[in-house]
C-alpha positions as CSV (number, residue, x, y, z in Angstrom):
1,M,-5.5,-40.8,22.4
2,V,-8.9,-40.1,21.6
3,K,-10.6,-37.4,24.0
4,T,-15.0,-36.8,23.9
5,R,-17.2,-35.5,25.9
6,L,-20.4,-37.3,26.0
7,P,-23.9,-36.0,27.0
8,E,-25.1,-36.7,30.2
9,K,-27.6,-39.0,29.0
10,L,-25.2,-40.9,26.8
11,Y,-22.6,-40.7,29.7
12,K,-25.1,-43.1,32.2
13,E,-25.9,-45.2,29.5
14,L,-22.1,-46.0,29.1
15,V,-21.8,-46.4,33.1
16,E,-24.5,-48.9,33.1
17,Y,-23.3,-50.8,29.6
18,A,-19.7,-50.7,31.6
19,R,-21.1,-51.7,35.2
20,A,-23.4,-55.0,33.5
21,S,-20.4,-55.7,31.4
22,G,-18.1,-56.1,34.5
23,I,-15.8,-53.8,32.7
24,S,-14.4,-50.2,33.1
25,E,-15.9,-47.1,30.8
26,Y,-12.9,-47.0,29.0
27,E,-12.9,-50.8,28.1
28,A,-16.7,-49.9,27.3
29,V,-15.6,-47.0,25.1
30,R,-13.2,-49.2,23.9
31,R,-15.6,-52.6,22.9
32,L,-18.7,-50.2,21.5
33,I,-16.3,-48.3,18.8
34,S,-14.6,-51.4,17.7
35,S,-18.0,-52.8,17.6
36,G,-19.6,-49.9,15.9
37,L,-16.6,-49.7,13.5
38,R,-17.2,-53.8,12.5
39,R,-21.2,-53.1,11.7
40,E,-20.0,-50.2,9.4
41,G,-18.4,-52.6,7.5
42,G,-20.8,-55.6,7.5
43,I,-24.4,-56.1,7.3
44,Y,-25.4,-52.7,8.2
45,R,-23.6,-51.5,5.4
46,L,-25.8,-53.7,3.2
47,V,-28.5,-52.8,4.5
48,S,-28.0,-49.6,3.3
49,D,-27.4,-50.0,0.5
50,D,-30.7,-49.9,-1.6
51,D,-29.5,-51.9,-5.3
52,F,-29.1,-54.6,-2.5
53,L,-32.2,-54.1,-1.4
54,I,-34.1,-54.2,-4.5
55,S,-32.4,-57.2,-5.6
56,L,-33.4,-59.5,-2.6
57,L,-36.6,-58.4,-2.4
58,T,-37.2,-58.9,-5.8
59,V,-36.0,-62.3,-6.0
60,R,-38.2,-63.1,-2.7
61,V,-41.3,-61.4,-4.6
62,K,-40.7,-63.9,-7.6
63,A,-40.4,-67.0,-5.5
64,D,-43.1,-65.8,-3.2
65,P,-46.6,-64.4,-4.3
66,E,-48.1,-63.9,-1.1
67,F,-44.8,-61.7,0.0
68,A,-45.4,-60.0,-3.2
69,A,-49.2,-59.2,-2.1
70,R,-48.2,-58.0,1.0
71,L,-45.7,-55.8,-0.1
72,L,-47.8,-53.9,-2.5
73,E,-50.0,-53.5,0.1
74,I,-47.1,-52.0,2.3
75,L,-46.6,-49.9,-0.2
76,R,-50.1,-48.7,-1.6
77,R,-50.4,-47.8,1.7
78,E,-46.8,-46.0,2.4
79,A,-47.6,-44.0,-1.1
80,E,-51.1,-42.8,-0.1
81,E,-49.3,-41.2,3.4
82,L,-47.3,-39.3,0.4
């Protein structure tokens, strides 16, 4: 069993989610926790893996000169803002 208190705003979001889904608040909590745990181990983990992202960008840059130019421009703008 898990017990917790939610901030009022988050609780209202939970209630709305449950209502819109046609389920109880308890079922909504179970579904949301389950979904979050699955995501944590899936694609979302890859998105936070710097080496994986850099390898994807490297492949894309080598295959698409227009993408490489866009990426370079984005990186220049971001570096100027630092």
